[in-house]
C-alpha positions in Angstrom: -24.8 46.4 57.2 -22.0 48.9 56.9 -20.5 48.7 60.4 -17.2 47.2 59.1 -16.7 50.3 57.0 -17.5 52.7 59.9 -15.6 51.0 62.7 -12.1 52.3 61.6 -13.6 55.7 60.7 -15.2 56.1 64.1 -11.9 55.0 65.6 -10.0 57.7 63.6 -12.3 60.6 64.2 -12.1 62.5 67.5 -15.8 62.8 68.0 -19.2 61.7 66.6 -21.5 64.1 64.8 -23.5 65.9 67.5 -27.2 65.1 67.7 -27.9 68.9 67.4 -26.5 68.9 63.9 -28.5 65.8 62.9 -31.7 67.5 64.1 -30.9 70.6 62.1 -30.0 68.6 59.0 -33.3 66.7 59.1 -35.5 69.8 59.0 -37.3 70.1 55.7 -36.4 73.7 55.3 -32.7 72.8 55.4 -32.9 70.1 52.6 -31.9 72.5 49.9 -28.9 73.8 51.8 -27.9 70.2 52.7 -28.0 69.1 49.0 -26.4 72.1 47.5 -23.6 72.1 50.0 -23.2 68.3 49.5 -23.0 69.0 45.8 -20.3 71.6 46.4 -18.4 69.2 48.7 -18.2 66.6 45.9 -16.8 69.2 43.5 -14.3 70.5 46.1 -13.1 67.0 46.7 -12.4 66.5 43.0 -10.8 69.9 42.8 -8.5 69.2 45.8 -7.3 66.0 44.3 -6.7 67.8 41.0 -4.5 70.4 42.8 -2.5 67.7 44.4 -1.9 66.0 41.1 -0.9 69.3 39.4 1.5 70.4 42.2 3.2 67.1 43.0 2.6 64.3 40.6 2.2 65.0 36.9 4.6 66.5 34.4 1.9 68.2 32.3 -0.6 70.5 34.2 -2.9 71.1 31.2 -3.9 67.4 31.2 -5.3 67.7 34.7 -6.9 71.0 34.0 -8.9 69.4 31.2 -10.4 66.9 33.6 -12.3 69.6 35.6 -12.7 72.4 33.0 -16.3 71.4 32.1 -17.4 71.4 35.7 -15.6 74.7 36.4 -17.5 76.2 33.5 -20.8 74.9 34.9 -20.1 76.2 38.5 -17.9 79.3 38.1 -20.1 80.7 35.3 -23.4 79.5 36.8 -26.4 81.3 35.3 -24.0 83.6 33.4 -23.3 81.2 30.5 -23.1 82.6 27.0 -21.8 81.5 23.6 -18.9 84.0 23.8 -18.0 82.8 27.3 -18.2 79.2 26.2 -15.8 79.8 23.3 -13.4 81.7 25.5 -13.5 79.0 28.1 -12.8 76.1 25.9 -11.2 77.6 22.8 -9.2 80.6 23.9 -6.8 80.2 21.0 -9.5 79.6 18.5 -11.2 76.5 17.2 -8.6 75.8 14.6 -6.0 75.2 17.3 -8.3 73.0 19.5 -7.4 69.4 20.1 -9.9 66.6 20.3 -9.5 66.7 24.1 -10.5 70.4 24.1 -13.6 69.5 22.1 -14.5 66.6 24.4 -14.2 68.9 27.4 -16.5 71.3 25.7 -19.0 68.5 25.0 -18.8 67.4 28.6 -19.9 70.9 29.6 -22.8 70.8 27.1 -23.8 67.5 28.7 -23.9 69.2 32.2 -25.9 72.2 30.8 -28.3 70.0 29.0 -29.0 67.6 31.9 -29.0 70.0 34.8 -29.8 73.4 33.5 -31.9 72.9 30.3 -34.8 74.9 31.7 -32.5 78.0 32.0 -32.6 80.3 28.9 -28.9 81.0 29.1 -28.0 77.3 29.1 -30.5 76.5 26.4 -29.0 79.2 24.2 -25.5 77.7 24.5 -26.8 74.2 23.8 -28.8 75.3 20.8 -25.9 77.2 19.3 -23.6 74.1 19.9 -26.0 72.0 17.7 -25.1 74.3 14.8 -21.4 73.9 15.1 -19.9 71.0 13.1 -16.8 70.8 15.2 -18.9 70.0 18.3 -20.8 67.3 16.4 -18.2 65.3 14.5 -17.0 63.5 17.6 -19.7 61.0 18.5 -19.9 60.8 22.3 -22.4 60.0 25.0 -20.6 61.2 28.1 -21.8 60.6 31.6 -20.2 62.3 34.6 -18.7 59.0 35.8 -16.7 58.6 32.7 -16.3 62.3 31.7 -12.9 62.9 33.5 -11.5 59.9 31.7 -12.9 60.8 28.3 -11.6 64.4 28.2 -8.0 64.0 29.2 -4.8 62.4 27.8 -2.9 59.8 29.8 -1.2 61.3 32.8 2.6 61.2 32.8 4.2 61.1 36.3 7.0 63.3 37.5 10.3 61.5 37.9 11.4 63.6 40.9 8.5 62.5 43.2 8.7 58.9 44.4 5.0 58.6 45.0 3.9 60.1 41.7 2.4 56.9 40.3 0.5 56.0 43.5 -0.8 59.6 43.9 -2.0 59.6 40.3 -3.7 56.2 40.5 -5.6 57.1 43.7 -6.4 60.7 42.9 -7.7 60.0 39.4 -10.0 57.4 40.7 -11.2 59.8 43.5 -11.8 62.6 40.9 -13.9 60.3 38.7 -16.0 59.1 41.7 -16.5 62.5 43.2 -17.6 64.0 39.8 -20.0 61.1 39.4 -21.4 61.9 42.9 -21.6 65.6 41.9 -23.7 64.6 38.9 -25.9 62.3 41.1 -26.6 65.0 43.6 -27.5 67.5 40.9 -29.9 65.0 39.5 -31.6 64.4 42.9 -32.0 68.2 43.2 -33.5 68.4 39.7 -36.1 65.8 40.4 -37.0 67.5 43.7 -37.2 70.9 42.0 -34.3 72.3 44.1 -32.4 74.7 41.9 -28.6 74.9 42.2 -27.3 78.2 43.6 -24.0 79.6 44.7 -23.7 78.9 48.4 -20.9 80.4 50.4 -18.7 77.8 52.0 -18.7 77.2 55.7 -15.7 77.3 58.1 -14.9 73.6 58.2 -12.4 73.1 55.3 -10.8 76.5 55.8 -10.4 75.8 59.5 -8.6 72.5 58.7 -6.4 73.9 56.1 -5.3 76.6 58.5 -3.6 73.8 60.4 -1.4 72.8 57.5 2.3 73.3 57.9 4.0 75.7 55.4 7.1 73.7 54.6 7.6 70.6 52.5 7.3 67.7 52.7 5.2 68.3 55.8 2.8 70.5 53.8 1.9 67.6 51.5 1.7 65.2 54.4 -0.7 67.5 56.3 -2.9 68.1 53.2 -3.2 64.3 52.7 -4.2 63.9 56.4 -6.7 66.7 56.1 -8.1 65.1 53.0 -8.5 61.8 54.9 -10.3 63.5 57.8 -12.8 65.3 55.4 -13.6 62.1 53.6 -13.9 60.2 56.9 -16.3 62.8 58.3 -18.3 62.8 55.1 -18.7 59.0 55.4 -19.6 59.2 59.1 -22.3 61.9 58.3 -23.8 59.9 55.4 -24.2 57.0 57.8 -25.7 59.1 60.6 -28.1 60.9 58.3 -29.4 58.0 56.2 -31.9 56.5 58.7 -33.6 59.9 59.2 -34.0 60.8 55.5 -36.6 59.7 53.0 -36.0 56.3 51.5 -34.5 57.5 48.2 -32.1 59.9 49.8 -31.2 57.5 52.6 -30.4 54.8 50.0 -28.2 57.2 48.1 -26.2 58.3 51.1 -25.6 54.6 52.1 -24.4 54.0 48.5 -21.7 56.6 49.0 -20.2 55.0 52.1 -17.9 52.5 50.3 -16.2 55.0 48.1 -15.8 57.6 50.8 -14.3 55.1 53.1 -11.8 54.1 50.5 -10.9 57.7 49.8 -9.9 58.4 53.4 -7.8 55.2 53.4 -6.1 56.3 50.2 -5.3 59.7 51.6 -3.8 58.2 54.8 -1.7 55.6 53.0 -0.3 58.3 50.8 0.5 60.5 53.8 2.4 57.6 55.4 4.3 56.8 52.2 5.4 60.4 51.7 6.5 60.7 55.3 8.4 57.5 55.5 8.1 57.5 59.3 5.4 57.2 61.9 2.9 60.1 61.6 0.4 59.0 64.3 1.3 62.1 66.5 0.5 64.5 63.6 -2.6 62.6 62.7 -3.8 62.9 66.4 -3.1 66.7 66.3 -5.2 67.2 63.2 -7.9 64.9 64.4 -8.2 67.1 67.5 -8.5 70.2 65.3 -11.2 68.6 63.2 -13.1 67.5 66.3 -13.0 71.1 67.6 -14.6 72.4 64.5 -17.3 69.8 64.7 -18.1 70.3 68.4 -18.1 74.0 68.6 -21.0 76.4 67.8 -21.5 77.3 64.1 -23.6 80.1 62.9 -24.0 78.6 59.4 -25.6 75.2 58.6 -23.5 73.3 56.2 -22.8 69.6 55.5 -19.7 69.8 57.6 -20.7 72.5 60.1 -20.5 72.3 63.8 -23.2 72.5 66.5 -26.0 74.8 65.3 -25.8 78.1 67.1 
């Protein structure tokens, strides 16, 4: 059914996911960790794309910041929300100086709190207070996570000094929108299954890959794009590996993610090639080997991208 998507991915990756990891992932007691870490992975993918936009492609950083600000409030202040914190986060210079985009970002955060944390008193308190604030009510919006990043930001203006600005913006904005939509979907699956979100320390996978990134430009950007491609490719491969072993609903969901994840890895690779302007197959091979080593070595912590369970 999805072999055409997976064939180039399996050809790119240096190894398949070990059976030991699949066995560990399918244990009922690991479902919460699997979903919470998957949720975090979707967020981190969006955040990584945002950082690339801010550093290399756009002329105004605050525009990109506004795309993720509601999600950062939800995650970084998780279970510590308050009215004061909400106002500081979205209206640091006061409500009178807030733009319509600031207000839309704040309303996107309220959407996340109301949908995914309504049973938590601290979230409920913020949402109830917001209902009494005219400036949070006068813009009529029904924002879903899939359209939220588009709704809360101005048009992005590309930098003139970077030849791939427009291409990077087009690909990364689409990736951000899709990853935030997936983030929302995973949170909803967790809510239905009574799995509360919690702060879960990251595993060694992404950090291990980023340690391989060269520290001088333009190779730094090229390496980051290749690393992005490998993370997306591995995610796609794992979704496909896991789907047959999970319950029907979760299996269908993971299969539904394959197409976008496959496109993301292709976008990253095409951008890396365009920035380099020369053959990068040797560098890709080096980073593929580093990624495979992380997957095939023993790992003390179970995570969505962890290696062989210790």
